[in-house]
VOLUM-768973 format. One record per residue (C-alpha): residue in three letters; x, y negated, z. Coordinates in nm, 4 decimals. Last residue first. Layout:
% residues N
{res=ALA&c1=X&c2=Y&c3=Z}
...
This chain:
% residues 347
{res=LEU&c1=-4.3480&c2=-0.7398&c3=5.8085}
{res=TYR&c1=-4.0678&c2=-0.6853&c3=5.5806}
{res=SER&c1=-4.0356&c2=-0.9055&c3=5.3276}
{res=ASN&c1=-3.6740&c2=-0.9743&c3=5.2750}
{res=LYS&c1=-3.5781&c2=-0.5925&c3=5.2017}
{res=VAL&c1=-3.8767&c2=-0.5810&c3=4.9839}
{res=LEU&c1=-3.7812&c2=-0.8296&c3=4.7289}
{res=SER&c1=-3.3933&c2=-0.7396&c3=4.7424}
{res=GLU&c1=-3.5103&c2=-0.3769&c3=4.6534}
{res=ILE&c1=-3.7308&c2=-0.4774&c3=4.3838}
{res=HIS&c1=-3.4286&c2=-0.7576&c3=4.2254}
{res=SER&c1=-3.1736&c2=-0.4527&c3=4.2541}
{res=SER&c1=-3.4210&c2=-0.1750&c3=4.0643}
{res=CYS&c1=-3.5431&c2=-0.4430&c3=3.7569}
{res=LYS&c1=-3.3319&c2=-0.3307&c3=3.4997}
{res=ASN&c1=-3.5673&c2=-0.0698&c3=3.3243}
{res=THR&c1=-3.8096&c2=-0.3774&c3=3.2732}
{res=TYR&c1=-3.6391&c2=-0.6901&c3=3.3895}
{res=THR&c1=-3.9266&c2=-0.9467&c3=3.3901}
{res=THR&c1=-4.2107&c2=-0.7377&c3=3.3357}
{res=HIS&c1=-4.0922&c2=-0.4970&c3=3.6381}
{res=LEU&c1=-4.0715&c2=-0.8192&c3=3.8441}
{res=ASP&c1=-4.3596&c2=-0.8920&c3=3.8055}
{res=LEU&c1=-4.5018&c2=-0.5330&c3=3.9203}
{res=ILE&c1=-4.2695&c2=-0.5836&c3=4.2189}
{res=GLN&c1=-4.4540&c2=-0.9143&c3=4.2812}
{res=SER&c1=-4.7830&c2=-0.7529&c3=4.2725}
{res=SER&c1=-4.7150&c2=-0.4938&c3=4.5135}
{res=ILE&c1=-4.5563&c2=-0.7703&c3=4.7441}
{res=ASN&c1=-4.8789&c2=-0.9614&c3=4.7450}
{res=GLN&c1=-5.0880&c2=-0.6695&c3=4.8022}
{res=TRP&c1=-4.8670&c2=-0.5605&c3=5.0667}
{res=HIS&c1=-4.8950&c2=-0.9010&c3=5.2510}
{res=ALA&c1=-5.3157&c2=-0.8891&c3=5.1603}
{res=GLN&c1=-5.3287&c2=-0.5427&c3=5.3478}
{res=SER&c1=-5.1276&c2=-0.6468&c3=5.6388}
{res=ASN&c1=-5.3359&c2=-0.9047&c3=5.8321}
{res=GLU&c1=-5.5956&c2=-0.6123&c3=5.9115}
{res=ILE&c1=-5.3573&c2=-0.3447&c3=6.0081}
{res=ALA&c1=-5.1772&c2=-0.5581&c3=6.2789}
{res=ILE&c1=-5.5259&c2=-0.6949&c3=6.3691}
{res=GLN&c1=-5.6885&c2=-0.3563&c3=6.4280}
{res=LEU&c1=-5.3401&c2=-0.2488&c3=6.6033}
{res=GLY&c1=-5.3649&c2=-0.4830&c3=6.8664}
{res=ASP&c1=-5.7172&c2=-0.5056&c3=6.9274}
{res=ILE&c1=-5.7107&c2=-0.1245&c3=6.9935}
{res=GLU&c1=-5.6363&c2=-0.1581&c3=7.3756}
{res=HIS&c1=-5.5677&c2=0.1659&c3=7.4796}
{res=SER&c1=-5.2533&c2=0.0202&c3=7.6997}
{res=ILE&c1=-4.9468&c2=0.2421&c3=7.6344}
{res=THR&c1=-5.0605&c2=0.4040&c3=7.3369}
{res=TRP&c1=-5.1840&c2=0.0569&c3=7.2083}
{res=GLN&c1=-4.8185&c2=-0.1003&c3=7.2388}
{res=GLU&c1=-4.6530&c2=0.1791&c3=7.1186}
{res=TYR&c1=-4.9283&c2=0.1784&c3=6.7783}
{res=ALA&c1=-4.8536&c2=-0.2315&c3=6.7667}
{res=LYS&c1=-4.4576&c2=-0.1715&c3=6.7621}
{res=LYS&c1=-4.4784&c2=0.0449&c3=6.4988}
{res=LEU&c1=-4.6921&c2=-0.1701&c3=6.2729}
{res=SER&c1=-4.4401&c2=-0.4693&c3=6.3430}
{res=PRO&c1=-4.1652&c2=-0.2442&c3=6.2247}
{res=PHE&c1=-4.3115&c2=-0.2349&c3=5.8714}
{res=ILE&c1=-4.0447&c2=-0.1900&c3=5.6493}
{res=LEU&c1=-3.8246&c2=-0.0054&c3=5.8328}
{res=LYS&c1=-4.1160&c2=0.2269&c3=5.9700}
{res=ARG&c1=-4.2287&c2=0.3230&c3=5.5693}
{res=MET&c1=-3.8709&c2=0.3647&c3=5.4615}
{res=ASN&c1=-3.8497&c2=0.6139&c3=5.7787}
{res=THR&c1=-4.1379&c2=0.7964&c3=5.6408}
{res=LEU&c1=-4.4541&c2=0.7760&c3=5.8751}
{res=ASN&c1=-4.5439&c2=1.1250&c3=6.0005}
{res=ALA&c1=-4.5578&c2=1.1228&c3=6.3494}
{res=PHE&c1=-4.7507&c2=0.7653&c3=6.3164}
{res=PHE&c1=-5.0354&c2=0.9698&c3=6.1057}
{res=PHE&c1=-5.0205&c2=1.2194&c3=6.3357}
{res=HIS&c1=-5.1304&c2=0.9872&c3=6.6031}
{res=ILE&c1=-5.4165&c2=0.7961&c3=6.4004}
{res=SER&c1=-5.5190&c2=1.1869&c3=6.3552}
{res=ALA&c1=-5.5600&c2=1.2711&c3=6.7000}
{res=GLU&c1=-5.7248&c2=0.9055&c3=6.7972}
{res=LYS&c1=-5.9972&c2=0.9220&c3=6.5500}
{res=LYS&c1=-6.1507&c2=0.6610&c3=6.6861}
{res=GLN&c1=-6.3970&c2=0.6097&c3=6.4120}
{res=ASP&c1=-6.3147&c2=0.2564&c3=6.3486}
{res=LEU&c1=-5.9622&c2=0.2950&c3=6.4406}
{res=LEU&c1=-5.9870&c2=0.6226&c3=6.1644}
{res=THR&c1=-6.1773&c2=0.4278&c3=5.9137}
{res=PRO&c1=-5.9317&c2=0.0495&c3=5.9235}
{res=LEU&c1=-5.6128&c2=0.3150&c3=5.9166}
{res=THR&c1=-5.7346&c2=0.5044&c3=5.6103}
{res=SER&c1=-5.8433&c2=0.3027&c3=5.3646}
{res=ILE&c1=-5.6923&c2=-0.0722&c3=5.2626}
{res=ALA&c1=-5.3885&c2=-0.0350&c3=5.5156}
{res=ASP&c1=-5.3480&c2=0.2902&c3=5.4253}
{res=ALA&c1=-5.3476&c2=0.2279&c3=5.0572}
{res=LEU&c1=-5.1283&c2=-0.0771&c3=5.0904}
{res=HIS&c1=-4.8760&c2=0.0770&c3=5.3298}
{res=ASP&c1=-4.8486&c2=0.3597&c3=5.0590}
{res=ARG&c1=-4.7979&c2=0.1117&c3=4.7827}
{res=VAL&c1=-4.5231&c2=-0.0549&c3=4.9830}
{res=ALA&c1=-4.3716&c2=0.2885&c3=5.0899}
{res=ARG&c1=-4.3794&c2=0.3874&c3=4.7007}
{res=ALA&c1=-4.1638&c2=0.0352&c3=4.6009}
{res=MET&c1=-3.9094&c2=0.1498&c3=4.8848}
{res=ILE&c1=-3.8450&c2=0.4873&c3=4.7603}
{res=GLU&c1=-3.8674&c2=0.3837&c3=4.3810}
{res=ALA&c1=-3.6177&c2=0.0742&c3=4.4753}
{res=GLN&c1=-3.3900&c2=0.3337&c3=4.6231}
{res=THR&c1=-3.3429&c2=0.4726&c3=4.3039}
{res=HIS&c1=-3.4197&c2=0.7920&c3=4.1604}
{res=SER&c1=-3.6792&c2=0.6820&c3=3.9208}
{res=VAL&c1=-3.7066&c2=0.3216&c3=3.8892}
{res=ASP&c1=-3.8418&c2=0.2995&c3=3.4975}
{res=SER&c1=-4.0647&c2=0.5696&c3=3.5742}
{res=MET&c1=-4.2439&c2=0.3981&c3=3.8847}
{res=MET&c1=-4.2465&c2=0.0969&c3=3.6561}
{res=ASN&c1=-4.4580&c2=0.2861&c3=3.4332}
{res=SER&c1=-4.7253&c2=0.4166&c3=3.6891}
{res=TRP&c1=-4.7253&c2=0.0806&c3=3.8247}
{res=GLY&c1=-4.8611&c2=-0.0820&c3=3.5367}
{res=PRO&c1=-5.2069&c2=-0.1655&c3=3.6380}
{res=LEU&c1=-5.2002&c2=-0.2745&c3=4.0116}
{res=LYS&c1=-5.5205&c2=-0.3515&c3=4.1863}
{res=GLU&c1=-5.7103&c2=-0.0398&c3=4.0030}
{res=GLY&c1=-5.4055&c2=0.1573&c3=4.2015}
{res=ALA&c1=-5.4596&c2=0.0134&c3=4.5375}
{res=LYS&c1=-5.8402&c2=0.1268&c3=4.5090}
{res=ILE&c1=-5.7519&c2=0.4878&c3=4.4215}
{res=GLU&c1=-5.4250&c2=0.4932&c3=4.6281}
{res=GLY&c1=-5.6729&c2=0.4232&c3=4.9719}
{res=ILE&c1=-5.9585&c2=0.7115&c3=4.8524}
{res=GLU&c1=-5.6101&c2=0.8897&c3=4.8522}
{res=HIS&c1=-5.5526&c2=0.7906&c3=5.2163}
{res=LEU&c1=-5.8896&c2=0.8700&c3=5.3087}
{res=LEU&c1=-5.8206&c2=1.2219&c3=5.1427}
{res=ALA&c1=-5.5512&c2=1.2767&c3=5.3825}
{res=ALA&c1=-5.7063&c2=1.1293&c3=5.6763}
{res=GLU&c1=-6.0032&c2=1.3908&c3=5.6214}
{res=LEU&c1=-5.7992&c2=1.7068&c3=5.5178}
{res=GLU&c1=-5.6082&c2=1.5703&c3=5.8651}
{res=ASN&c1=-5.8852&c2=1.6477&c3=6.0814}
{res=ASP&c1=-5.9442&c2=1.9864&c3=5.9524}
{res=THR&c1=-5.6144&c2=2.0545&c3=5.9432}
{res=MET&c1=-5.5852&c2=1.9797&c3=6.3258}
{res=ALA&c1=-5.8953&c2=2.1984&c3=6.4258}
{res=GLU&c1=-5.7733&c2=2.5024&c3=6.2319}
{res=MET&c1=-5.3991&c2=2.4711&c3=6.3719}
{res=SER&c1=-5.5395&c2=2.4123&c3=6.7007}
{res=GLY&c1=-5.7466&c2=2.7674&c3=6.6714}
{res=GLU&c1=-5.4392&c2=2.9413&c3=6.5581}
{res=VAL&c1=-5.2223&c2=2.8774&c3=6.8304}
{res=ASP&c1=-5.4935&c2=2.8892&c3=7.1164}
{res=HIS&c1=-5.2990&c2=2.8881&c3=7.4687}
{res=ASP&c1=-5.0332&c2=2.6455&c3=7.4531}
{res=PHE&c1=-5.1574&c2=2.4475&c3=7.1106}
{res=ASP&c1=-5.4778&c2=2.3623&c3=7.2927}
{res=TYR&c1=-5.5375&c2=2.0337&c3=7.1237}
{res=CYS&c1=-5.5483&c2=1.6582&c3=7.1522}
{res=LYS&c1=-5.1471&c2=1.7112&c3=7.3223}
{res=MET&c1=-5.0525&c2=1.8040&c3=6.9640}
{res=ALA&c1=-5.1043&c2=1.4514&c3=6.8537}
{res=LYS&c1=-4.9509&c2=1.3051&c3=7.1368}
{res=ALA&c1=-4.5943&c2=1.5173&c3=7.0851}
{res=MET&c1=-4.6266&c2=1.4077&c3=6.7354}
{res=ALA&c1=-4.6263&c2=1.0415&c3=6.7966}
{res=ASN&c1=-4.3361&c2=1.0930&c3=7.1018}
{res=ASP&c1=-4.2188&c2=1.2551&c3=7.3750}
{res=PRO&c1=-3.9716&c2=1.4895&c3=7.2196}
{res=LYS&c1=-4.0419&c2=1.8543&c3=7.2473}
{res=ASN&c1=-3.6603&c2=1.9453&c3=7.1001}
{res=TRP&c1=-3.6791&c2=2.1920&c3=6.9072}
{res=ARG&c1=-4.0983&c2=2.2230&c3=6.9657}
{res=TRP&c1=-4.1396&c2=1.9306&c3=6.7344}
{res=GLU&c1=-4.0129&c2=2.1057&c3=6.4451}
{res=GLU&c1=-4.2455&c2=2.3620&c3=6.4707}
{res=THR&c1=-4.5349&c2=2.1960&c3=6.4976}
{res=LYS&c1=-4.3967&c2=1.9829&c3=6.1862}
{res=GLU&c1=-4.3726&c2=2.2910&c3=5.9944}
{res=TRP&c1=-4.7420&c2=2.4333&c3=6.0827}
{res=ILE&c1=-4.8856&c2=2.1313&c3=6.0155}
{res=MET&c1=-4.7254&c2=2.1511&c3=5.6312}
{res=ARG&c1=-4.8468&c2=2.4799&c3=5.6603}
{res=LYS&c1=-5.2258&c2=2.3688&c3=5.7324}
{res=PHE&c1=-5.1743&c2=2.1246&c3=5.4873}
{res=SER&c1=-5.0718&c2=2.3641&c3=5.2506}
{res=GLU&c1=-5.3609&c2=2.5818&c3=5.2949}
{res=ARG&c1=-5.5840&c2=2.3177&c3=5.2876}
{res=ARG&c1=-5.5070&c2=2.1509&c3=4.9224}
{res=ILE&c1=-5.6782&c2=1.8301&c3=4.8679}
{res=TYR&c1=-5.6446&c2=1.7454&c3=4.5211}
{res=ILE&c1=-5.7698&c2=1.3970&c3=4.3932}
{res=ASN&c1=-5.8380&c2=1.4594&c3=4.0266}
{res=ASN&c1=-5.9395&c2=1.1493&c3=3.7316}
{res=ASP&c1=-5.5587&c2=1.1481&c3=3.6474}
{res=GLN&c1=-5.3711&c2=1.2881&c3=3.8903}
{res=SER&c1=-5.3704&c2=1.2258&c3=4.2557}
{res=MET&c1=-5.2073&c2=1.4153&c3=4.5459}
{res=ALA&c1=-5.2541&c2=1.6083&c3=4.8559}
{res=PRO&c1=-5.0744&c2=1.8742&c3=5.0454}
{res=PRO&c1=-4.7782&c2=1.8204&c3=4.8405}
{res=SER&c1=-4.6088&c2=2.1518&c3=4.7729}
{res=THR&c1=-4.2425&c2=2.1553&c3=4.8286}
{res=LEU&c1=-4.1786&c2=2.5086&c3=4.7232}
{res=ASP&c1=-4.3731&c2=2.5765&c3=4.4606}
{res=ARG&c1=-4.7018&c2=2.7325&c3=4.4647}
{res=ALA&c1=-4.8954&c2=3.0323&c3=4.3279}
{res=TYR&c1=-5.1630&c2=3.1940&c3=4.4471}
{res=GLU&c1=-5.3062&c2=2.9306&c3=4.7208}
{res=GLU&c1=-5.6008&c2=3.0115&c3=4.9519}
{res=ALA&c1=-5.8304&c2=2.7040&c3=4.9953}
{res=THR&c1=-5.8524&c2=2.3877&c3=4.7722}
{res=THR&c1=-6.0417&c2=2.0933&c3=4.8225}
{res=LEU&c1=-6.1244&c2=1.8902&c3=4.4522}
{res=ILE&c1=-6.2049&c2=1.5388&c3=4.4741}
{res=ASN&c1=-6.3050&c2=1.4556&c3=4.0980}
{res=TYR&c1=-6.3121&c2=1.0768&c3=4.0462}
{res=GLY&c1=-6.5779&c2=0.8688&c3=3.8863}
{res=ASN&c1=-6.5946&c2=0.6563&c3=4.2235}
{res=PHE&c1=-6.5879&c2=0.9164&c3=4.4207}
{res=LYS&c1=-6.7081&c2=1.2516&c3=4.3318}
{res=LYS&c1=-6.7408&c2=1.5908&c3=4.5285}
{res=GLU&c1=-6.5942&c2=1.9404&c3=4.4776}
{res=SER&c1=-6.5640&c2=2.2097&c3=4.7601}
{res=GLU&c1=-6.3400&c2=2.5536&c3=4.8242}
{res=LEU&c1=-6.1588&c2=2.6500&c3=4.4981}
{res=LYS&c1=-5.9143&c2=2.8938&c3=4.4787}
{res=ALA&c1=-5.5948&c2=2.8012&c3=4.4182}
{res=LEU&c1=-5.3048&c2=2.7498&c3=4.1377}
{res=PHE&c1=-5.0197&c2=2.5354&c3=4.1801}
{res=PHE&c1=-4.7550&c2=2.3438&c3=4.0132}
{res=HIS&c1=-4.5300&c2=2.0734&c3=4.1183}
{res=PRO&c1=-4.2629&c2=1.8977&c3=3.8872}
{res=LYS&c1=-3.9924&c2=1.6735&c3=4.0238}
{res=SER&c1=-3.9524&c2=1.3153&c3=3.9581}
{res=LYS&c1=-3.7791&c2=1.1976&c3=4.2593}
{res=HIS&c1=-4.1187&c2=1.2354&c3=4.4115}
{res=GLY&c1=-4.3924&c2=1.3653&c3=4.2184}
{res=ILE&c1=-4.5012&c2=1.4757&c3=3.8656}
{res=GLY&c1=-4.7732&c2=1.6695&c3=3.7749}
{res=GLY&c1=-4.9086&c2=2.0578&c3=3.7368}
{res=SER&c1=-5.2425&c2=2.1363&c3=3.9131}
{res=TYR&c1=-5.5066&c2=2.4356&c3=3.9018}
{res=VAL&c1=-5.8251&c2=2.4882&c3=4.0503}
{res=LEU&c1=-5.9943&c2=2.8256&c3=4.0842}
{res=GLY&c1=-6.3857&c2=2.9152&c3=4.1103}
{res=HIS&c1=-6.4333&c2=3.0784&c3=3.7936}
{res=ARG&c1=-6.6563&c2=2.7347&c3=3.6342}
{res=LEU&c1=-6.3539&c2=2.5644&c3=3.7729}
{res=LEU&c1=-6.0386&c2=2.7467&c3=3.5604}
{res=LYS&c1=-6.1806&c2=2.6098&c3=3.2200}
{res=GLU&c1=-6.2534&c2=2.2441&c3=3.2622}
{res=ASN&c1=-5.9862&c2=2.3015&c3=3.5131}
{res=ILE&c1=-5.7223&c2=2.3380&c3=3.2275}
{res=SER&c1=-5.7765&c2=2.0385&c3=3.0153}
{res=THR&c1=-5.7845&c2=1.8657&c3=3.3273}
{res=SER&c1=-5.4618&c2=1.9855&c3=3.4255}
{res=ASP&c1=-5.2265&c2=1.9284&c3=3.0883}
{res=PHE&c1=-4.9319&c2=1.9448&c3=3.2382}
{res=PRO&c1=-4.8498&c2=2.3223&c3=3.1975}
{res=SER&c1=-4.9084&c2=2.1750&c3=2.8020}
{res=TYR&c1=-5.1947&c2=2.4311&c3=2.7106}
{res=CYS&c1=-5.2718&c2=2.7815&c3=2.5372}
{res=ALA&c1=-5.6263&c2=2.8649&c3=2.5172}
{res=ASP&c1=-5.7851&c2=3.2185&c3=2.5614}
{res=ASP&c1=-5.9806&c2=3.1716&c3=2.8310}
{res=ALA&c1=-5.7007&c2=2.9889&c3=3.0045}
{res=GLU&c1=-5.3523&c2=2.9961&c3=2.9103}
{res=ILE&c1=-5.0659&c2=2.8170&c3=3.0382}
{res=GLN&c1=-4.7625&c2=2.7285&c3=2.8782}
{res=ALA&c1=-4.4277&c2=2.7901&c3=3.0278}
{res=TYR&c1=-4.1941&c2=2.5343&c3=3.1521}
{res=GLU&c1=-3.8577&c2=2.5758&c3=2.9712}
{res=GLU&c1=-3.5756&c2=2.7761&c3=3.1230}
{res=ASN&c1=-3.2289&c2=2.6006&c3=3.2449}
{res=GLU&c1=-3.3128&c2=2.7103&c3=3.5786}
{res=LEU&c1=-3.4274&c2=3.0453&c3=3.5340}
{res=LYS&c1=-3.1573&c2=3.2691&c3=3.6325}
{res=GLU&c1=-2.9617&c2=3.0690&c3=3.8618}
{res=TRP&c1=-3.3732&c2=3.0425&c3=4.0537}
{res=LEU&c1=-3.3688&c2=3.4037&c3=4.0301}
{res=HIS&c1=-2.9857&c2=3.4433&c3=4.2324}
{res=GLU&c1=-3.1372&c2=3.1466&c3=4.4956}
{res=ARG&c1=-3.4695&c2=3.3815&c3=4.5734}
{res=SER&c1=-3.2567&c2=3.7150&c3=4.6359}
{res=THR&c1=-3.0293&c2=3.5507&c3=4.8308}
{res=LEU&c1=-3.3300&c2=3.3946&c3=5.0393}
{res=TRP&c1=-3.5039&c2=3.6976&c3=5.0572}
{res=ASP&c1=-3.1766&c2=3.8745&c3=5.1867}
{res=GLY&c1=-3.1764&c2=3.5742&c3=5.4338}
{res=ILE&c1=-3.5593&c2=3.6179&c3=5.5254}
{res=ASP&c1=-3.4815&c2=3.9669&c3=5.6112}
{res=ASP&c1=-3.1933&c2=3.9342&c3=5.7849}
{res=THR&c1=-3.3281&c2=3.6556&c3=6.0507}
{res=SER&c1=-3.7302&c2=3.8732&c3=6.0770}
{res=LEU&c1=-3.9879&c2=3.6489&c3=6.1019}
{res=SER&c1=-4.2394&c2=3.6709&c3=6.4268}
{res=GLN&c1=-4.6101&c2=3.5954&c3=6.3708}
{res=ASN&c1=-4.7181&c2=3.3156&c3=6.4993}
{res=PHE&c1=-4.8097&c2=3.1372&c3=6.1967}
{res=SER&c1=-4.9536&c2=3.4476&c3=5.9947}
{res=TYR&c1=-4.7405&c2=3.6437&c3=5.7723}
{res=SER&c1=-4.8792&c2=3.6427&c3=5.4236}
{res=LYS&c1=-4.5422&c2=3.7442&c3=5.2136}
{res=GLU&c1=-4.5184&c2=3.4743&c3=4.9987}
{res=TRP&c1=-4.6078&c2=3.2062&c3=5.2715}
{res=ARG&c1=-4.4079&c2=3.3223&c3=5.5542}
{res=TYR&c1=-4.1223&c2=3.3220&c3=5.2996}
{res=TYR&c1=-4.2089&c2=2.9644&c3=5.2012}
{res=GLU&c1=-4.2425&c2=2.8565&c3=5.5582}
{res=ARG&c1=-3.8331&c2=3.0057&c3=5.5946}
{res=MET&c1=-3.7449&c2=2.8320&c3=5.2888}
{res=LYS&c1=-3.9046&c2=2.4829&c3=5.4130}
{res=LEU&c1=-3.6442&c2=2.4767&c3=5.7090}
{res=LEU&c1=-3.3787&c2=2.5943&c3=5.5102}
{res=TYR&c1=-3.4417&c2=2.3020&c3=5.2874}
{res=VAL&c1=-3.4922&c2=2.0685&c3=5.5849}
{res=CYS&c1=-3.1915&c2=2.1523&c3=5.7480}
{res=LEU&c1=-2.9321&c2=2.1842&c3=5.4500}
{res=THR&c1=-3.0865&c2=1.7939&c3=5.3052}
{res=TYR&c1=-3.2969&c2=1.8520&c3=4.9932}
{res=ASP&c1=-3.3099&c2=1.7497&c3=4.6605}
{res=GLY&c1=-3.0852&c2=2.0539&c3=4.6147}
{res=ALA&c1=-3.4012&c2=2.2356&c3=4.5539}
{res=HIS&c1=-3.5095&c2=2.0309&c3=4.2525}
{res=ARG&c1=-3.3986&c2=2.2594&c3=3.9201}
{res=ALA&c1=-3.4534&c2=2.6193&c3=4.0720}
{res=ASP&c1=-3.7522&c2=2.4961&c3=4.2428}
{res=SER&c1=-3.8869&c2=2.3554&c3=3.9071}
{res=ILE&c1=-3.8433&c2=2.6960&c3=3.7507}
{res=HIS&c1=-3.9360&c2=2.8789&c3=4.0276}
{res=CYS&c1=-4.2883&c2=2.6832&c3=4.0360}
{res=ASN&c1=-4.3129&c2=2.7760&c3=3.6407}
{res=ARG&c1=-4.2952&c2=3.0875&c3=3.7261}
{res=GLN&c1=-4.5590&c2=3.0860&c3=3.9769}
{res=VAL&c1=-4.7941&c2=2.9373&c3=3.7102}
{res=HIS&c1=-4.7187&c2=3.2562&c3=3.4744}
{res=ARG&c1=-4.7469&c2=3.5275&c3=3.7511}
{res=ALA&c1=-5.0708&c2=3.3419&c3=3.8715}
{res=LEU&c1=-5.2426&c2=3.3560&c3=3.5324}
{res=GLN&c1=-5.1184&c2=3.7171&c3=3.4811}
{res=ARG&c1=-5.3108&c2=3.7526&c3=3.7899}
{res=TYR&c1=-5.6257&c2=3.6177&c3=3.6795}
{res=GLU&c1=-5.7942&c2=3.9199&c3=3.5373}
{res=PRO&c1=-5.6848&c2=4.1057&c3=3.8786}
{res=TYR&c1=-5.9326&c2=3.8455&c3=4.0927}
{res=ILE&c1=-5.7120&c2=3.6400&c3=4.3505}
{res=MET&c1=-5.7047&c2=3.7963&c3=4.6594}
């Protein structure tokens, strides 16, 4: 529970979350939108994961929320007040200089499809890595519909425990619809979801927080090799090239940090979860990785998967560098050239 003196702050942050959602809720397919809204409702009402939700209540809440969004869609994002000073909602560094001493963490940044993300949460832990602040949060007091569970911004890495747990819950719920024999099924079999949902959720969250941190460290290391990447991504926003470039860099980050560490530590559950959550674009441009994973699940011999990952780092580094070269040459007209490059560079 947030202290009374910070409730007004939480309300201002939540209002900005509503404005962002009002402008971007249409980015989702109807099925994904309804699933996310169902879990957003669960968060807002503080219902447990195994508590049944009333369809009628969700419907009434959904109607009310969409009416609120209609009113807020054209509003400006509010400034954030912290310790009697006002800041841009995107000035996370200055805001956190005021809030961290009070055990709070704030973030305002731009995510996929240029959607602004805001959240306010309780600080769980803080540590340093190569000049970066790694901020792990617990209970969330304000959040938007998407709530990315991990992200980097300036010199901060945000790892959101509550958002991770909810993301995992969404994934497990989605799997239960048809119960396919896939990577998600294999990840869930590493826990006791049949008899201890809450305990399994906690254990899975702990494991995946570590994996998320590995990815963000990989992002940092990749970023050091790719100066100008943010400018390039701004120029290809809302294009197929943006999705492709993001997939290329994610593969590079995971080849640098995530997968080598998970394999070295024999984190079987996290390896399955990693492959369960690969985007369609990432699977499309790196088919040999999926094939190596499938062979590992059959043979239980890790060598093939390790070789695929080791060989991929130089490849994705090269493609990333070529993407930046194309941006330098063609600036805001580089999208089609990036698309052609990636299409001809599958691994």
